NUBAKE-567126 format. One record per residue (C-alpha): residue number from 1; residue in one letter; x, y, z. Coordinates in Angstrom, 3 decimals, always signed. Example, Ala and Ser with C-alpha at 12.3 -4.5 7.8 and 13.67 -1.06 7.14 Angstrom:
<atoms>
<atom k="1" r="A" px="+12.300" py="-4.500" pz="+7.800"/>
<atom k="2" r="S" px="+13.670" py="-1.060" pz="+7.140"/>
</atoms>
This chain:
<atoms>
<atom k="1" r="R" px="+100.007" py="+129.622" pz="+81.384"/>
<atom k="2" r="P" px="+103.848" py="+129.224" pz="+80.665"/>
<atom k="3" r="D" px="+104.727" py="+128.074" pz="+84.094"/>
<atom k="4" r="M" px="+102.324" py="+125.202" pz="+83.767"/>
<atom k="5" r="Y" px="+104.076" py="+123.657" pz="+80.415"/>
<atom k="6" r="M" px="+107.490" py="+125.022" pz="+80.085"/>
<atom k="7" r="P" px="+109.323" py="+123.871" pz="+83.259"/>
<atom k="8" r="P" px="+108.158" py="+120.114" pz="+83.049"/>
<atom k="9" r="N" px="+109.614" py="+120.170" pz="+79.552"/>
<atom k="10" r="G" px="+113.029" py="+121.869" pz="+80.522"/>
<atom k="11" r="V" px="+112.428" py="+125.346" pz="+79.596"/>
<atom k="12" r="T" px="+113.199" py="+128.367" pz="+81.713"/>
<atom k="13" r="T" px="+113.061" py="+131.028" pz="+78.906"/>
<atom k="14" r="V" px="+110.655" py="+131.364" pz="+76.184"/>
<atom k="15" r="V" px="+110.164" py="+133.828" pz="+73.253"/>
<atom k="16" r="D" px="+106.532" py="+134.431" pz="+72.557"/>
<atom k="17" r="A" px="+106.319" py="+134.918" pz="+68.578"/>
<atom k="18" r="G" px="+103.968" py="+137.825" pz="+68.452"/>
<atom k="19" r="S" px="+100.600" py="+136.873" pz="+70.376"/>
<atom k="20" r="A" px="+100.130" py="+140.382" pz="+71.297"/>
<atom k="21" r="G" px="+99.968" py="+143.768" pz="+68.981"/>
<atom k="22" r="T" px="+100.113" py="+147.359" pz="+69.689"/>
<atom k="23" r="A" px="+96.547" py="+147.055" pz="+70.921"/>
<atom k="24" r="N" px="+97.016" py="+144.732" pz="+73.736"/>
<atom k="25" r="F" px="+100.592" py="+144.381" pz="+74.428"/>
<atom k="26" r="D" px="+100.339" py="+146.224" pz="+77.578"/>
<atom k="27" r="A" px="+97.754" py="+143.873" pz="+78.938"/>
<atom k="28" r="F" px="+99.985" py="+140.765" pz="+77.739"/>
<atom k="29" r="Y" px="+102.780" py="+142.228" pz="+79.810"/>
<atom k="30" r="R" px="+101.009" py="+142.490" pz="+82.910"/>
<atom k="31" r="T" px="+98.981" py="+139.355" pz="+82.798"/>
<atom k="32" r="V" px="+101.121" py="+136.917" pz="+81.282"/>
<atom k="33" r="I" px="+104.913" py="+138.052" pz="+81.367"/>
<atom k="34" r="C" px="+104.575" py="+139.504" pz="+84.942"/>
<atom k="35" r="A" px="+102.777" py="+136.639" pz="+86.394"/>
<atom k="36" r="S" px="+105.268" py="+134.001" pz="+85.059"/>
<atom k="37" r="K" px="+108.361" py="+132.713" pz="+86.822"/>
<atom k="38" r="V" px="+109.479" py="+131.403" pz="+83.346"/>
<atom k="39" r="R" px="+111.588" py="+134.323" pz="+81.698"/>
<atom k="40" r="I" px="+109.396" py="+135.710" pz="+78.774"/>
<atom k="41" r="K" px="+110.741" py="+137.837" pz="+75.846"/>
<atom k="42" r="A" px="+108.469" py="+138.729" pz="+72.948"/>
<atom k="43" r="F" px="+108.012" py="+139.871" pz="+69.395"/>
<atom k="44" r="L" px="+105.356" py="+142.532" pz="+68.617"/>
<atom k="45" r="T" px="+102.948" py="+141.479" pz="+65.965"/>
<atom k="46" r="V" px="+102.427" py="+144.653" pz="+63.653"/>
<atom k="47" r="S" px="+98.773" py="+143.655" pz="+63.092"/>
<atom k="48" r="P" px="+97.294" py="+145.821" pz="+66.140"/>
<atom k="49" r="P" px="+95.155" py="+143.016" pz="+67.861"/>
<atom k="50" r="G" px="+97.939" py="+140.426" pz="+67.479"/>
<atom k="51" r="Q" px="+97.638" py="+137.027" pz="+66.229"/>
<atom k="52" r="T" px="+93.903" py="+135.992" pz="+66.162"/>
<atom k="53" r="W" px="+92.698" py="+132.807" pz="+65.048"/>
<atom k="54" r="S" px="+90.692" py="+134.741" pz="+62.273"/>
<atom k="55" r="Q" px="+92.445" py="+136.767" pz="+59.229"/>
<atom k="56" r="E" px="+94.658" py="+139.161" pz="+60.824"/>
<atom k="57" r="N" px="+94.724" py="+142.794" pz="+60.162"/>
<atom k="58" r="Y" px="+97.974" py="+143.515" pz="+58.296"/>
<atom k="59" r="D" px="+96.653" py="+146.672" pz="+56.320"/>
<atom k="60" r="P" px="+99.761" py="+148.868" pz="+55.963"/>
<atom k="61" r="D" px="+97.400" py="+151.831" pz="+56.802"/>
<atom k="62" r="N" px="+96.583" py="+150.314" pz="+60.159"/>
<atom k="63" r="I" px="+100.121" py="+149.866" pz="+61.530"/>
<atom k="64" r="D" px="+100.575" py="+152.089" pz="+64.458"/>
<atom k="65" r="E" px="+104.214" py="+153.053" pz="+63.968"/>
<atom k="66" r="N" px="+103.967" py="+155.597" pz="+66.859"/>
<atom k="67" r="K" px="+102.642" py="+152.985" pz="+69.275"/>
<atom k="68" r="I" px="+105.222" py="+150.508" pz="+68.121"/>
<atom k="69" r="H" px="+107.978" py="+153.036" pz="+68.869"/>
<atom k="70" r="A" px="+106.336" py="+153.740" pz="+72.173"/>
<atom k="71" r="L" px="+106.151" py="+150.156" pz="+73.429"/>
<atom k="72" r="F" px="+109.695" py="+149.291" pz="+72.411"/>
<atom k="73" r="R" px="+110.644" py="+152.313" pz="+74.325"/>
<atom k="74" r="Q" px="+108.663" py="+151.146" pz="+77.464"/>
<atom k="75" r="Y" px="+109.415" py="+147.376" pz="+77.183"/>
<atom k="76" r="R" px="+113.015" py="+147.556" pz="+75.855"/>
<atom k="77" r="N" px="+114.206" py="+144.495" pz="+77.937"/>
<atom k="78" r="V" px="+111.483" py="+142.346" pz="+76.717"/>
<atom k="79" r="L" px="+110.411" py="+143.166" pz="+73.194"/>
<atom k="80" r="Q" px="+113.022" py="+141.520" pz="+70.661"/>
<atom k="81" r="G" px="+111.542" py="+142.621" pz="+67.264"/>
<atom k="82" r="L" px="+108.538" py="+142.711" pz="+64.949"/>
<atom k="83" r="K" px="+106.549" py="+139.915" pz="+63.774"/>
<atom k="84" r="L" px="+104.153" py="+139.451" pz="+60.724"/>
<atom k="85" r="K" px="+102.536" py="+136.741" pz="+58.541"/>
<atom k="86" r="V" px="+103.440" py="+136.921" pz="+54.931"/>
<atom k="87" r="Q" px="+100.903" py="+134.149" pz="+54.056"/>
<atom k="88" r="T" px="+98.766" py="+134.495" pz="+51.314"/>
<atom k="89" r="E" px="+95.551" py="+134.006" pz="+53.353"/>
<atom k="90" r="D" px="+96.602" py="+137.153" pz="+55.427"/>
<atom k="91" r="I" px="+98.244" py="+139.571" pz="+52.823"/>
<atom k="92" r="A" px="+97.234" py="+138.566" pz="+49.466"/>
<atom k="93" r="E" px="+95.406" py="+142.100" pz="+48.788"/>
<atom k="94" r="Y" px="+98.464" py="+144.023" pz="+50.170"/>
<atom k="95" r="G" px="+101.212" py="+142.180" pz="+48.519"/>
<atom k="96" r="L" px="+104.681" py="+142.629" pz="+50.408"/>
<atom k="97" r="K" px="+103.944" py="+146.359" pz="+51.635"/>
<atom k="98" r="P" px="+103.097" py="+144.990" pz="+55.258"/>
<atom k="99" r="L" px="+106.864" py="+143.426" pz="+54.881"/>
<atom k="100" r="T" px="+108.421" py="+146.442" pz="+53.572"/>
<atom k="101" r="E" px="+106.783" py="+148.734" pz="+56.086"/>
<atom k="102" r="S" px="+107.840" py="+146.282" pz="+58.976"/>
<atom k="103" r="L" px="+111.406" py="+146.317" pz="+57.718"/>
<atom k="104" r="R" px="+111.544" py="+150.110" pz="+57.450"/>
<atom k="105" r="I" px="+110.343" py="+150.514" pz="+61.053"/>
<atom k="106" r="A" px="+112.560" py="+147.848" pz="+62.271"/>
<atom k="107" r="N" px="+115.315" py="+149.534" pz="+60.648"/>
<atom k="108" r="D" px="+114.652" py="+152.478" pz="+62.867"/>
<atom k="109" r="L" px="+114.132" py="+150.443" pz="+65.903"/>
<atom k="110" r="R" px="+117.432" py="+148.347" pz="+65.104"/>
<atom k="111" r="C" px="+115.612" py="+145.288" pz="+65.754"/>
<atom k="112" r="P" px="+115.001" py="+142.017" pz="+63.534"/>
<atom k="113" r="V" px="+111.592" py="+141.013" pz="+61.794"/>
<atom k="114" r="A" px="+110.217" py="+137.514" pz="+62.216"/>
<atom k="115" r="I" px="+108.417" py="+136.227" pz="+59.258"/>
<atom k="116" r="H" px="+105.799" py="+133.610" pz="+59.362"/>
<atom k="117" r="S" px="+106.578" py="+132.046" pz="+55.888"/>
<atom k="118" r="T" px="+103.881" py="+129.450" pz="+55.251"/>
<atom k="119" r="H" px="+102.227" py="+129.642" pz="+51.837"/>
<atom k="120" r="P" px="+103.958" py="+133.082" pz="+51.035"/>
<atom k="121" r="V" px="+102.512" py="+135.466" pz="+49.031"/>
<atom k="122" r="V" px="+105.611" py="+135.675" pz="+46.877"/>
<atom k="123" r="P" px="+108.109" py="+132.895" pz="+45.980"/>
<atom k="124" r="M" px="+110.331" py="+132.082" pz="+48.819"/>
<atom k="125" r="K" px="+113.514" py="+133.066" pz="+46.746"/>
<atom k="126" r="E" px="+111.852" py="+136.687" pz="+46.459"/>
<atom k="127" r="L" px="+110.691" py="+136.835" pz="+50.215"/>
<atom k="128" r="V" px="+114.566" py="+135.621" pz="+51.547"/>
<atom k="129" r="S" px="+116.063" py="+138.214" pz="+49.236"/>
<atom k="130" r="L" px="+114.377" py="+141.126" pz="+51.131"/>
<atom k="131" r="L" px="+115.623" py="+140.020" pz="+54.630"/>
<atom k="132" r="R" px="+118.392" py="+141.381" pz="+56.510"/>
<atom k="133" r="R" px="+120.982" py="+140.069" pz="+58.877"/>
<atom k="134" r="G" px="+119.201" py="+139.070" pz="+62.100"/>
<atom k="135" r="D" px="+115.827" py="+138.743" pz="+60.427"/>
<atom k="136" r="I" px="+114.135" py="+135.451" pz="+60.932"/>
<atom k="137" r="I" px="+112.302" py="+132.891" pz="+58.815"/>
<atom k="138" r="A" px="+109.805" py="+130.871" pz="+61.170"/>
<atom k="139" r="H" px="+108.594" py="+127.364" pz="+60.014"/>
<atom k="140" r="A" px="+111.580" py="+127.111" pz="+57.896"/>
<atom k="141" r="F" px="+110.475" py="+123.493" pz="+57.115"/>
<atom k="142" r="H" px="+107.189" py="+124.056" pz="+56.031"/>
<atom k="143" r="G" px="+105.581" py="+122.318" pz="+53.168"/>
<atom k="144" r="K" px="+102.741" py="+124.897" pz="+51.918"/>
<atom k="145" r="G" px="+103.247" py="+127.000" pz="+48.837"/>
<atom k="146" r="S" px="+106.763" py="+128.113" pz="+47.878"/>
<atom k="147" r="T" px="+109.216" py="+126.546" pz="+50.371"/>
<atom k="148" r="I" px="+112.966" py="+126.811" pz="+50.977"/>
<atom k="149" r="L" px="+113.422" py="+123.708" pz="+48.232"/>
<atom k="150" r="T" px="+113.544" py="+123.698" pz="+44.516"/>
<atom k="151" r="D" px="+111.206" py="+121.468" pz="+42.579"/>
<atom k="152" r="E" px="+113.943" py="+118.995" pz="+42.659"/>
<atom k="153" r="G" px="+114.502" py="+118.885" pz="+46.172"/>
<atom k="154" r="A" px="+117.674" py="+121.205" pz="+46.530"/>
<atom k="155" r="V" px="+117.977" py="+124.024" pz="+49.010"/>
<atom k="156" r="L" px="+117.179" py="+127.357" pz="+46.907"/>
<atom k="157" r="A" px="+120.555" py="+129.179" pz="+46.283"/>
<atom k="158" r="E" px="+118.902" py="+132.388" pz="+47.628"/>
<atom k="159" r="V" px="+118.024" py="+130.706" pz="+50.903"/>
<atom k="160" r="R" px="+121.688" py="+129.739" pz="+51.173"/>
<atom k="161" r="Q" px="+122.590" py="+133.246" pz="+50.296"/>
<atom k="162" r="A" px="+120.239" py="+134.456" pz="+52.791"/>
<atom k="163" r="R" px="+121.896" py="+132.319" pz="+55.615"/>
<atom k="164" r="E" px="+125.415" py="+133.563" pz="+54.518"/>
<atom k="165" r="R" px="+124.241" py="+137.223" pz="+55.224"/>
<atom k="166" r="G" px="+122.791" py="+136.473" pz="+58.644"/>
<atom k="167" r="V" px="+119.046" py="+135.444" pz="+58.218"/>
<atom k="168" r="I" px="+118.073" py="+133.097" pz="+60.678"/>
<atom k="169" r="F" px="+116.070" py="+129.963" pz="+60.021"/>
<atom k="170" r="D" px="+113.708" py="+128.758" pz="+62.995"/>
<atom k="171" r="A" px="+112.231" py="+125.426" pz="+62.567"/>
<atom k="172" r="A" px="+109.253" py="+126.612" pz="+64.777"/>
<atom k="173" r="N" px="+107.516" py="+123.585" pz="+64.109"/>
<atom k="174" r="G" px="+104.132" py="+123.726" pz="+65.105"/>
<atom k="175" r="R" px="+101.209" py="+121.456" pz="+64.017"/>
<atom k="176" r="S" px="+100.452" py="+122.843" pz="+60.574"/>
<atom k="177" r="H" px="+103.917" py="+124.476" pz="+59.799"/>
<atom k="178" r="F" px="+106.094" py="+121.325" pz="+59.299"/>
<atom k="179" r="S" px="+106.717" py="+118.960" pz="+56.380"/>
<atom k="180" r="M" px="+108.669" py="+115.939" pz="+57.050"/>
<atom k="181" r="N" px="+109.682" py="+115.819" pz="+53.359"/>
<atom k="182" r="T" px="+110.836" py="+119.393" pz="+53.597"/>
<atom k="183" r="A" px="+113.083" py="+118.800" pz="+56.518"/>
<atom k="184" r="R" px="+114.410" py="+115.532" pz="+55.320"/>
<atom k="185" r="R" px="+115.473" py="+116.983" pz="+52.048"/>
<atom k="186" r="A" px="+117.054" py="+120.268" pz="+53.561"/>
<atom k="187" r="I" px="+118.963" py="+118.319" pz="+56.291"/>
<atom k="188" r="A" px="+119.986" py="+115.710" pz="+53.652"/>
<atom k="189" r="N" px="+121.639" py="+118.795" pz="+51.929"/>
<atom k="190" r="G" px="+123.348" py="+119.937" pz="+55.078"/>
<atom k="191" r="F" px="+121.045" py="+122.804" pz="+55.892"/>
<atom k="192" r="L" px="+120.161" py="+122.529" pz="+59.557"/>
<atom k="193" r="P" px="+117.891" py="+124.878" pz="+61.442"/>
<atom k="194" r="D" px="+119.645" py="+127.634" pz="+63.344"/>
<atom k="195" r="I" px="+117.094" py="+127.532" pz="+65.891"/>
<atom k="196" r="I" px="+114.763" py="+124.612" pz="+66.790"/>
<atom k="197" r="S" px="+111.491" py="+125.688" pz="+68.538"/>
<atom k="198" r="S" px="+108.230" py="+124.233" pz="+69.226"/>
<atom k="199" r="D" px="+105.792" py="+127.024" pz="+68.215"/>
<atom k="200" r="L" px="+103.514" py="+125.897" pz="+71.182"/>
<atom k="201" r="S" px="+100.237" py="+127.408" pz="+71.201"/>
<atom k="202" r="T" px="+96.953" py="+126.642" pz="+72.940"/>
<atom k="203" r="I" px="+95.768" py="+124.322" pz="+70.648"/>
<atom k="204" r="T" px="+99.156" py="+122.455" pz="+70.203"/>
<atom k="205" r="K" px="+100.202" py="+122.098" pz="+73.806"/>
<atom k="206" r="L" px="+100.597" py="+118.382" pz="+74.829"/>
<atom k="207" r="A" px="+98.895" py="+117.498" pz="+71.713"/>
<atom k="208" r="W" px="+99.675" py="+115.588" pz="+68.525"/>
<atom k="209" r="P" px="+101.999" py="+116.205" pz="+66.512"/>
<atom k="210" r="V" px="+103.916" py="+118.699" pz="+68.604"/>
<atom k="211" r="Y" px="+103.378" py="+117.722" pz="+72.329"/>
<atom k="212" r="A" px="+106.441" py="+119.800" pz="+73.708"/>
<atom k="213" r="L" px="+109.888" py="+120.913" pz="+72.889"/>
<atom k="214" r="P" px="+111.653" py="+117.614" pz="+73.988"/>
<atom k="215" r="W" px="+109.358" py="+115.799" pz="+71.497"/>
<atom k="216" r="I" px="+110.406" py="+118.180" pz="+68.794"/>
<atom k="217" r="L" px="+114.123" py="+117.742" pz="+69.746"/>
<atom k="218" r="S" px="+113.827" py="+114.154" pz="+69.764"/>
<atom k="219" r="K" px="+112.424" py="+114.104" pz="+66.041"/>
<atom k="220" r="Y" px="+115.507" py="+116.173" pz="+64.847"/>
<atom k="221" r="L" px="+117.596" py="+113.467" pz="+66.558"/>
<atom k="222" r="A" px="+115.562" py="+110.976" pz="+64.229"/>
<atom k="223" r="L" px="+116.140" py="+113.127" pz="+61.271"/>
<atom k="224" r="G" px="+120.038" py="+112.861" pz="+61.507"/>
<atom k="225" r="V" px="+121.038" py="+115.806" pz="+63.343"/>
<atom k="226" r="A" px="+123.770" py="+115.456" pz="+65.873"/>
<atom k="227" r="L" px="+122.712" py="+115.802" pz="+69.725"/>
<atom k="228" r="T" px="+125.183" py="+118.441" pz="+69.954"/>
<atom k="229" r="D" px="+123.725" py="+120.626" pz="+67.164"/>
<atom k="230" r="V" px="+120.394" py="+119.916" pz="+68.516"/>
<atom k="231" r="I" px="+120.956" py="+121.271" pz="+72.082"/>
<atom k="232" r="N" px="+122.893" py="+124.110" pz="+70.579"/>
<atom k="233" r="A" px="+119.823" py="+125.157" pz="+68.352"/>
<atom k="234" r="C" px="+117.670" py="+125.265" pz="+71.363"/>
<atom k="235" r="T" px="+120.010" py="+126.913" pz="+74.049"/>
<atom k="236" r="H" px="+123.209" py="+128.826" pz="+72.772"/>
<atom k="237" r="T" px="+121.916" py="+130.028" pz="+69.406"/>
<atom k="238" r="P" px="+118.886" py="+131.408" pz="+70.887"/>
<atom k="239" r="A" px="+120.427" py="+132.942" pz="+73.881"/>
<atom k="240" r="V" px="+123.108" py="+134.595" pz="+71.380"/>
<atom k="241" r="L" px="+120.076" py="+136.077" pz="+69.579"/>
<atom k="242" r="L" px="+118.511" py="+137.466" pz="+72.744"/>
<atom k="243" r="G" px="+121.845" py="+139.159" pz="+73.766"/>
<atom k="244" r="M" px="+122.104" py="+136.982" pz="+76.679"/>
<atom k="245" r="A" px="+124.656" py="+134.433" pz="+75.702"/>
<atom k="246" r="A" px="+126.657" py="+135.026" pz="+78.963"/>
<atom k="247" r="E" px="+123.514" py="+134.546" pz="+81.034"/>
<atom k="248" r="I" px="+121.371" py="+131.598" pz="+79.708"/>
<atom k="249" r="G" px="+122.130" py="+128.726" pz="+77.350"/>
<atom k="250" r="T" px="+125.589" py="+128.137" pz="+79.096"/>
<atom k="251" r="L" px="+126.947" py="+126.637" pz="+82.212"/>
<atom k="252" r="A" px="+129.815" py="+128.948" pz="+82.555"/>
<atom k="253" r="P" px="+130.763" py="+130.566" pz="+85.726"/>
<atom k="254" r="G" px="+128.647" py="+133.813" pz="+86.330"/>
<atom k="255" r="A" px="+125.679" py="+132.524" pz="+84.329"/>
<atom k="256" r="F" px="+122.167" py="+132.435" pz="+85.649"/>
<atom k="257" r="A" px="+121.602" py="+128.921" pz="+87.262"/>
<atom k="258" r="D" px="+119.105" py="+127.854" pz="+84.567"/>
<atom k="259" r="I" px="+119.555" py="+124.296" pz="+83.971"/>
<atom k="260" r="A" px="+117.688" py="+121.503" pz="+82.525"/>
<atom k="261" r="I" px="+118.497" py="+117.911" pz="+83.083"/>
<atom k="262" r="F" px="+117.198" py="+115.361" pz="+80.492"/>
<atom k="263" r="K" px="+117.741" py="+111.452" pz="+80.147"/>
<atom k="264" r="L" px="+118.372" py="+110.239" pz="+76.610"/>
<atom k="265" r="K" px="+116.351" py="+107.187" pz="+76.692"/>
<atom k="266" r="N" px="+116.747" py="+104.263" pz="+73.946"/>
<atom k="267" r="R" px="+113.109" py="+103.864" pz="+72.723"/>
<atom k="268" r="H" px="+111.186" py="+103.020" pz="+69.314"/>
<atom k="269" r="V" px="+109.207" py="+106.141" pz="+68.730"/>
<atom k="270" r="E" px="+107.121" py="+107.204" pz="+65.559"/>
<atom k="271" r="F" px="+106.947" py="+110.950" pz="+64.578"/>
<atom k="272" r="A" px="+104.501" py="+112.189" pz="+61.981"/>
<atom k="273" r="D" px="+103.449" py="+115.318" pz="+60.466"/>
<atom k="274" r="I" px="+100.059" py="+116.518" pz="+59.297"/>
<atom k="275" r="H" px="+100.724" py="+115.442" pz="+55.879"/>
<atom k="276" r="G" px="+100.731" py="+111.953" pz="+56.521"/>
<atom k="277" r="E" px="+104.515" py="+111.468" pz="+56.472"/>
<atom k="278" r="T" px="+106.129" py="+109.418" pz="+59.464"/>
<atom k="279" r="L" px="+109.595" py="+108.780" pz="+60.738"/>
<atom k="280" r="T" px="+110.807" py="+106.191" pz="+63.151"/>
<atom k="281" r="G" px="+113.210" py="+107.153" pz="+65.788"/>
<atom k="282" r="T" px="+115.208" py="+105.218" pz="+68.233"/>
<atom k="283" r="H" px="+115.837" py="+107.879" pz="+71.048"/>
<atom k="284" r="V" px="+113.630" py="+110.357" pz="+73.223"/>
<atom k="285" r="L" px="+114.739" py="+113.164" pz="+75.359"/>
<atom k="286" r="V" px="+112.764" py="+113.195" pz="+78.888"/>
<atom k="287" r="P" px="+113.031" py="+115.866" pz="+81.206"/>
<atom k="288" r="Q" px="+114.294" py="+115.064" pz="+84.546"/>
<atom k="289" r="M" px="+114.660" py="+118.224" pz="+86.542"/>
<atom k="290" r="T" px="+114.538" py="+122.181" pz="+85.515"/>
<atom k="291" r="I" px="+116.082" py="+124.788" pz="+87.746"/>
<atom k="292" r="K" px="+115.204" py="+128.351" pz="+87.011"/>
<atom k="293" r="S" px="+117.668" py="+130.916" pz="+88.840"/>
<atom k="294" r="G" px="+118.777" py="+128.205" pz="+91.177"/>
<atom k="295" r="E" px="+114.967" py="+127.186" pz="+92.306"/>
<atom k="296" r="I" px="+113.841" py="+123.682" pz="+91.313"/>
<atom k="297" r="L" px="+110.620" py="+124.317" pz="+89.385"/>
<atom k="298" r="F" px="+110.204" py="+120.636" pz="+88.195"/>
<atom k="299" r="R" px="+111.624" py="+117.166" pz="+88.846"/>
<atom k="300" r="Q" px="+110.720" py="+113.854" pz="+88.240"/>
<atom k="301" r="I" px="+109.671" py="+112.087" pz="+91.442"/>
<atom k="302" r="D" px="+112.339" py="+109.422" pz="+91.027"/>
<atom k="303" r="F" px="+115.272" py="+111.576" pz="+89.729"/>
<atom k="304" r="G" px="+118.356" py="+111.569" pz="+92.153"/>
<atom k="305" r="A" px="+116.796" py="+109.206" pz="+94.727"/>
<atom k="306" r="R" px="+118.160" py="+105.817" pz="+95.664"/>
<atom k="307" r="P" px="+115.820" py="+102.538" pz="+95.794"/>
<atom k="308" r="N" px="+115.413" py="+103.197" pz="+99.457"/>
<atom k="309" r="G" px="+114.228" py="+106.617" pz="+99.211"/>
<atom k="310" r="V" px="+117.495" py="+108.273" pz="+100.301"/>
<atom k="311" r="E" px="+118.783" py="+111.154" pz="+98.221"/>
<atom k="312" r="K" px="+121.951" py="+110.627" pz="+96.169"/>
</atoms>
């Protein structure tokens, strides 16, 4: 139900990170994408049933290449790329074969591959070395297994090299896929996320420690990232990657009238991760109004009103 959770948090466009696979994307398109006012783009998980709560099916023999191509032809304006998990729990018996197959198919489709990178089946330096310009490392600041850091806390040389050749690093915070320690050290080393996203799901929406995107953005302010960089990482950069830089993530003339207004409040706040690490912040971004294609989808009841109730 994107329309219930996105506009109240200043979001007009979302990218679904692979909820559906080849077996159910048609249904996902009809029942979720077409039924939402929020603009939805999507990645297609190569596991046929999509992302499930149980172990997913990344057997390379079950990747339906023909169906993938057919779906990309049919939904070319929605599908952005392929998605898979490379975590040990899902692909240990297959090694890197699901990834190499996905990269091969993506080369034919000329699209990126997004990688769920926690507890990877191979060391991170080996994983990022396989990725191409435009491919995405999701959960870039996770703390499970091999991470983007060396044992001494520096950013891996291979990770920096991957960024230099155009690999995208998405914070994709989520509940279980973010480590305050990893983020602190990476940011202290000048390694900021290209994208700051919430990885919102049915179990993390409005729940600790994720809540919603504005809370995640506020956390990066507390981590020392400049406000302009935080906003850029959730507006302009994603818009560029979607090929929509002239339409969304901008207030330029001719762009879609998608506007989110926030108030930056001075407030003592405590952020935490599931590993027990905490962070104190002094600011929080609070949504005031969300406009999609010129239509107000959300408004705080006191936003823009004078004390006597007359509009400003």
